[in-house]
Structures are given as structure tokens and as C-alpha cells.
N, C-alpha and C positions, 0 to 999 in steps of 0.2 A: 882723347880716348872716348868711344861711344858707350852709352850705357847699354849693358847686356839685356837680352830678352828676360822677362820675369820668369824665373825658374819654377818648376813645379815641385812640391805643392806650393801654392801661393803663400805669401806672408799672412800674418794674422789680420783680422778686422780691427781697425782703430776708428775712433770717432774724432772727427776734425770739424772745425768751424771756419767757414769762409770769411776772411777779412778784406779781401779785394777780388771783385769779379772782373776779370780781364777782357771779356768779349761782349758782344751785344746781347740784350736781354731785358727783362723786367726786374725792377727793384721792388721789394716788399717790406712791410713793416707790420708788427702785431698791434692791433688795436684792442687794448685791454678793456676799454670802456664799452665796446660793442661786442667783445668776445670773438673776434675773428682776425683775419689777415686781409690787408688791403694793399693794392698796388700803389706805391709812392712815386714811381718815375720809371724811366726807360733809359737804356744805353744803346746808341745806334752808331753804326759806322766805324766801330773799333775793330782792329785786326785780331782775329781769334787765333791763339797759339795752341789751343787745346787743353789749357790748364787755368785753374784759378788759384790765387795764393790763399793759404789757409794756415791754421795752426792746430797742433795737437791739444785737444781739450784736457784741462786739468794736468798741465805739464809745466816743467820749469827747466830751462836750458842751462841752469847753473848761475845765471846772472839776473834772476828774477823776471825773466820773460818766457812767454810760451814758446815751445819748440816749433819752428816754421815747417810748413808742409806744402809741396806742390801737389795739386789734386788734379789729376786727369779726368775729364768729363766729355761726354758726347756734345754738350752745349754748355755755355757759361751759366753759372747759378746766381745767387745774389748774396749780398753782404749779410752775415748773420745766419745763413744756412748751416745746419749741423747734419753731417753726412757720415754714414758708416762706410768706410772704404778699405780696400785691400792694400796692405803695406807692400810696396814693390821694391824699395831700396832707398837710396839717398846719396847725399854728397857730404864729404867731410874735408874741411879745411881748417887752418889754425884759428880762424875767428869763430868757428862753431859748425853746427850741422844743419843740413836742410834735408828733410825726409821727402820721399815721393811716394804717393799713393794714387790709387785709381778707383773709380766707381766700377764694380764688377761689370765686365763687358766692354769697357772703354779701352781704347788703345793708348799706350804711352807715346808721347811725342819723341822725336829723335834727340839724341843728347845735345846738340847745339841749342835746340829750342828750350829744352829744360834748363840748361845753364843760363840762357838769356832771361828767361821768365823768373828764375830764382836769384839772379844776380850773383851766380856762382863763378868764380874765376877758374881759368884753365888749369891751374895747379890742384884743384880739388879732386880728391879720388872718389871713385864710385864705391858705395856700400851695397852689399847684396842684401836680400830680405832678412837673412839671419842677423847681420850686424846691425841693420836699421831696427829690427825688433829689440835688440839689446839696448840701443840708444833710446828708444821710445820708452822702455821699461825704466831706465835710469831716470828719464825726465819725469815720468809719473811719480817715482819715488821721491825725487827732489821736490815736487810740488806738495806731496803729502807732508813731507818734513817741514817745509816752509810754512804750511797751513797750520800744523801742529805747534809751531812756536808762537803763532798769533791766536791760538785757541784760548778762549776765556775759561780759566779754571777756578776762579774765585770771585767773590762779590757778586754783584748783579750783572748777569750776562746781557741784559737789555740796556744797560746804562753805560755809554761811552766813558772812558776815563776823563777826568776834568784836565782841561789844558792841552789835550792831544790835538795836533793839527788835523784839519779836515781831510787831507790827503792820505793820512795814515789810518783813517777810519774806513776808507772805501774797501769794499770787498769783505769786511768784518761785520760792520753795522749796516742795518737798513736805513733809508732816508728818514723813516719815522723815528728811529732810534737816534739818529744824528740831530734831529730837530727838537729833542726833549728839552734842551737848555732854553728854548724859546717859549716854553709853556709857563703859565702862571704857577707860582710855588704850590698852590692849593691842589692843582691837578697832580703835580709831581709826588706830593705827599700821599695822595690817594693811590698812585700807581705803586709807590713803595710798599704799601700794605697788600694791595690786591694781587700783584704779580709774584709768581715763583721766581726763585733766584735764577733758574736756568730757563726761564720763559723768554721768548723772542717776539719782538714787534715786527709785524708785516706792513701795516699801513694805518694811517690815522687821518681823521678829518676833524677840523676845529670849527665849531659853530660859534660865530661871533656874538657878543652881547648885543641885543637890540635895544639901543639906548634911547632912540626916539620913535616909538611905534606910531603908525598912523591911526586914525580914528577907526578904520575898519578892523585893523589888527587888535586894537583894544576891545572892540565889540566881540571879536572871535575869542578873546582871552588867550591869545597866542603866548606860548611860553617865551619869555624874553631872556632867560638866563643863558649865559655862555655854556658850551658843552664840548666834549671831546669824545669822539667815537674811534675806538681802537679795535684792530684785528690782530690777534697774536696767533701763535701756533697752537694755542690751547682754548682760547675764548674769544667771544665778542664782548667788549666792555664799553659801557656808555656812562660817562662822567658828566654831571651838570652841577652848577653852583647850587649850594644848599638854599640860599637866600638870594633875592634879587640884588644885584650889585649896586642899584641905585637907591636902595632902601637904607643901607648901612655903610659906614665908612670902613668897617672892619672886614677881615677874611673870615668867613664863616664855614669854610670847608666845602665839601662836595657830597652829592648823593651819587651812588654807583649802582648800576645794574649790570648783571653778567649772565652769559649764555655759553656753556661749553660747546666747542665746535663739533663735538661728538654727537650732540643732540640735533644738530641742523638737518632738516630734511628738505629745505627750500630757501631760497633768497630771491626777492623780487623787489623792483622798484615800482611804486605806485605814484603816478603824477597827480598832484593836487592843483587847485587854482593858483596858489602862490607859494607852494611848498612841495617837496618831495618826501615821500614816506618809504623808508627802506625797511621792509618786512622780513623778519626771520621766522621761518616755520620750524616747529618741532613736533614730535609725535603727539604731545599733549596740547598744542595750541600754537599761537603766533604772537610775536612781539614786534612793535613797530617804533622806529625812531624817525623823527621829523627834522628835515634839514632844509635851508634856504634853497630855492630853486637855482640861484646863481652858482651853486656848488655841484651842478648836475655832472660835470666831468669827473670830480672826485668820486661822487656817489657811484657812478657807473664803474670806475676802477675798483671801488670797494666791493661792489657786487660781483664782479668778475673774479676777484681774488677769494672772496668768501665762497663762491660757487665751487671752488676747487676742493672744499671739505665735504661736499655732498656725496651721498652713495651714488654708485654707478647704476647702470640700467638693471643689473641683477640685484641691486640692493646691498652690494658689497663696498666697503671702503676700508682704508687703513685705519686701525684703531690703536689708541695708546691706552694700556691698562695701568692706572695710577696705584701706587702703593698708598694705602690708608694707614698711616702710622698714627696711633692714638696720641692725643694731647692731653697731658696731666691737668687737672683742675687746679688753678692757682688759688689756694685758700686765702691768700693775703687780699684777694679782691673782695672777699666777704668779711674778713677780719677787721679791715679798715672801717667798716660800717658796724662793727660789733655784732655781727650776725653769723659767726662761724659755725655754731651749732646748727642753726636752721639750715645753712647752706649744706652742711654734711648730710643732714637728713634728706634734703632734696636731691642730693647727688645719689644717695642710696636708692631713692625711688626711681631716679633715672636709670640706674644700672639695672634694676629689675624690669623696667619697661622696655629698654633698648636691647637687653640680653648681651649685645656686643657693643659696649659704649666706646665710641671714638673720641668724643668731645662733650664737655659740659660747661655752660655759662650760668652764672647766678646774677640775678638782677634784685638788689636789695630793696627792703621797704625804705622809703624816704619821702621827703616832701613832694607832693604831687603824684605819689604812687603808694597806695596804702598796703598793697599786697606783694609778698615776694613772688618771684617768678624764676623758673629755670628752663633752660633750653638745651636739649640733648640731641646727639647725632650718632646714628648707627650706620653701617655700610648700606642700608636700604631704606632708612626712615629718618625723619627729623621730627622731634616732638616738643611740645610747650607743656610745662607743668605750672599749675596756679589754680586760681579759683575755677577756671574753665580750661581743662586740659584739651589738647589737640595733637594729632599726629598726621603727617603727610608723607607719602611714599616718594622718595627722591626721583624715581622714574616718572612720576606724575606731575612734577613741577612744571609750571608754565613760565614762571618768572621768579627771580631772586634779586633783591636789593638791599642795600645798606647805606645808612647815613653816617658820614664821617665829618661830624661837626660838633664844636663845643656847645652848640645850642641844644642838640639832641643826638643821641646815638640809638639807632634802631635797626633791626633786621627784619625784612619784610619778605614773605614767601607766599606764593599763590600756586595752587593746583586746581585749574578749572575755576569753579565758583567758591571754592574754600580758600581761606586766607589765614595766614598765621603772622602775628606782629609781636615782636619781642623788643621792648625798650630797655635801655640799660645806660648807666651813668657815662657821660663822655669820657672821664679819666680812664675808663676801662676799654677804650676803643681798640687798643692794640690786641686785647684778647678777642674781641668780637671779630676783628678782621682775620685772625688765625682760624677761628671757627669757620668763617665764611669761606676762606681758601680750601679748607678741607671738605666743606660741603660741595664746592665745585667739582672736586675730584670724585666724590661719591656720585654726583649727579652724572658726571661724564661716564663713569663705570657702568652706570644703569643702563646706558645705551648698548652695552655689549651683551647684556643678559637676555 
């Protein structure tokens, strides 16, 4: 039985992805490192039947596979091409359904050709556009239901469950997330404090420890510490060893610097004589990360992915406005140093200065620090209280760093030529990190004002 002509009005437009191009043509691939598409090969001398094999994007045929589609085109496309096509009908048989769609203006091949291209048996019955639309809708609902069962609803969204097989993680976790178990423990501890529970990792580059520097590298005082550069859906994060790994046998934690993606105005790679410099521009200035030249391919991918967070030509971009939920001051952090009364007095001063206090940290008097210090955060400012008080507008920040080490704990902020440094005891690190995460949210929100 031949497939009928497509009835009027035409079926709905659906998005399909080509998985097998059946005719002659060029093959393409996306080059993330160079930010474009390149020709990767060609197909010659094959018989063109007028259709390519594709599948319905974001669909599930009820058995965990995408719903197949025969796509009618004037000429063969290429694997990976996503095309908005008109749904014309389909075939139904006991083993499943095959939909038929066409690029607007393309002619549908005759029924025997469609059946041959789709591997459809003679007993399969033809579905009209209305019936095919119902099957496509059911397949999309099945996909959403299957994805919801795999959705992460608790714990850390960026951390794959321990012991899960690699295959089960595909499609739920990125390669950067699946590679976390290969990182040194000090980097993982840093991430646990710095990332939000629902934050996701997009890409990472690991800078190896330079164990045997050359004479020239020593003369240039090149940083030898191992590092980790991360791009998430919320920030650029740079972690490095707090101390040179060849100086001590112990794990001394990491130093971290962060930049909200909402503040990015430019991303560029600068070539050096023996290294690459990945520069991140913001309205207030620029920050640079140095990586070995042999990691150029990774650096180019990182650049291409980070560029997607930049404003468009009109200066517009998608923005996330973060909830700034105040963090209560933990009085125990001062009481353990027998300075609770002093801490309360400094917190009261912070409330007066901030007007809308989001968070407060107290750094007690102790050996090596003769004066008490306080650090406060409001939705628009961060301030230091002590012998010399200072305040910076979050929107003017150029850089923000924190040391997560038992040797020293410190928050470092810079806005142009002005700097703010807040040291505090290592045992209070968890409170400092909570302050720092909230600061990132306020800094990100400043981009929307």
C-alpha cells in the first residue's frame, strides 16, 4: 500500500537530528577550539534515495531509544545536522514506529523507497500526520519522564555517585564531572566548599606540577604549583596548591580565585614564549591564568565554551538573579577564643555600616595578629572593620580569592588599585567559604544592576 500524499494542513514542525546520511555530500564537524565548523570528509558515488535517516530530538520510543525518522531532503545532509522538518506521517509495526518528515519544499519519495530506506516490512501500516503527531508527542513525554527519573534532587549535583558505572553517568554528568575522582583530594576539598549544591561543571583543565624546572624557568620565577581551571554554569574557578609540593611532604590545601560568568565581557588567549595566558575581561578589569603551551587544544576549547557566556552584539545575555539569603553569624567562632563580647560589638558596627547585612566574619586577636578584624557583606558592598576600615563595591571588584589551607586562611579582594585582605584562623575555614560563596552571588547580581 503506497503512502498517501501529505494532507493539508501539513503536520507540525519537529526537530530531528541526522544519524546516517545516505547520499553523496560533505561531512562536517564542529571545531570548538577554533569556534567554527570544518569539513571532515566526503561521500561519493552512493545511490541517493531522497531521504536521510534521523531521529526525533529529545524522544524515547518506550525502550530507551530515540524515535527514528525518515527525513526527505532535496540533497543528502550530514551526520549531526539538526533540522526543523514538517511531520508528514509514518509507519507502525509491532516492533515500533518510524516517522516520516520532510524539509519544507522537498518531495516525499514513493512508498517502496521509504520502506526500503527505513527497513520497514510490508505489513507495516501507514500513519497519517495526525497519528504521527500523537506518536511524536508520546515519545517526547516518555523522554521527559525518563530524564526526570535520572534528575539529581539531593546532594551535590556536580558530583557523580560513588561506584556508579561509567555508562550510567553518560548524559547526566559532563566529562569534567566524571573525571573528578582522578583529582588530588586537596582540589576536591576545595570544590566542596566553593561550589553550590546545584552547580554544574562544564569543562576543566589540569595544570601539572612543574617538578624539574629549567634554568630559564627558574630565572623567570614561573609558578611551579599544580592547578585546576574550571568552568561551571556560574563561575570561572582557578585552584592552585597553596605551597610548592616539593617544599613539604604534607597536603597544605589550595588557593582559589573565582569570577562569576555574569561579569564576563571578554575571553581571549594570549600567546607567550613558552606559555599561554587565558585572559578573562570584566567591566572592572581583567584576570589572567597561565597554562603550559602544550595544553593549547584544551585552552582553545575552554575559551570557546566560556565565550558562550558573553553578551551578544546588543549587550544582552541570559542572566541568573541569585537569592541572597543572609547567613547568621556563628558566635561560637568567637567564643572559642574568649572574645564573644568583642565580636558582638563588631557585628553591631557591621550592621550599621552595611544597612542590609548578609554575612559577617570575625577574626580574633591571637598570636601573630594583635588586632581584631571583622568582614561584612551587603547586597552591594563588602567591608573590612579594624584599625583601618575599608569597603569595596561588589560591582567594582576585579578579583576575589581565598586561601583554604591549615597554614593560613585569608580572603583577598581587589577593585582596581584598592585591595582588601582578611586573615582568619584555619579552623574557621568553613565559615569563610560560606561567606565567599555568598559574595560570588552578590558580585554576579551586580552585573544585572
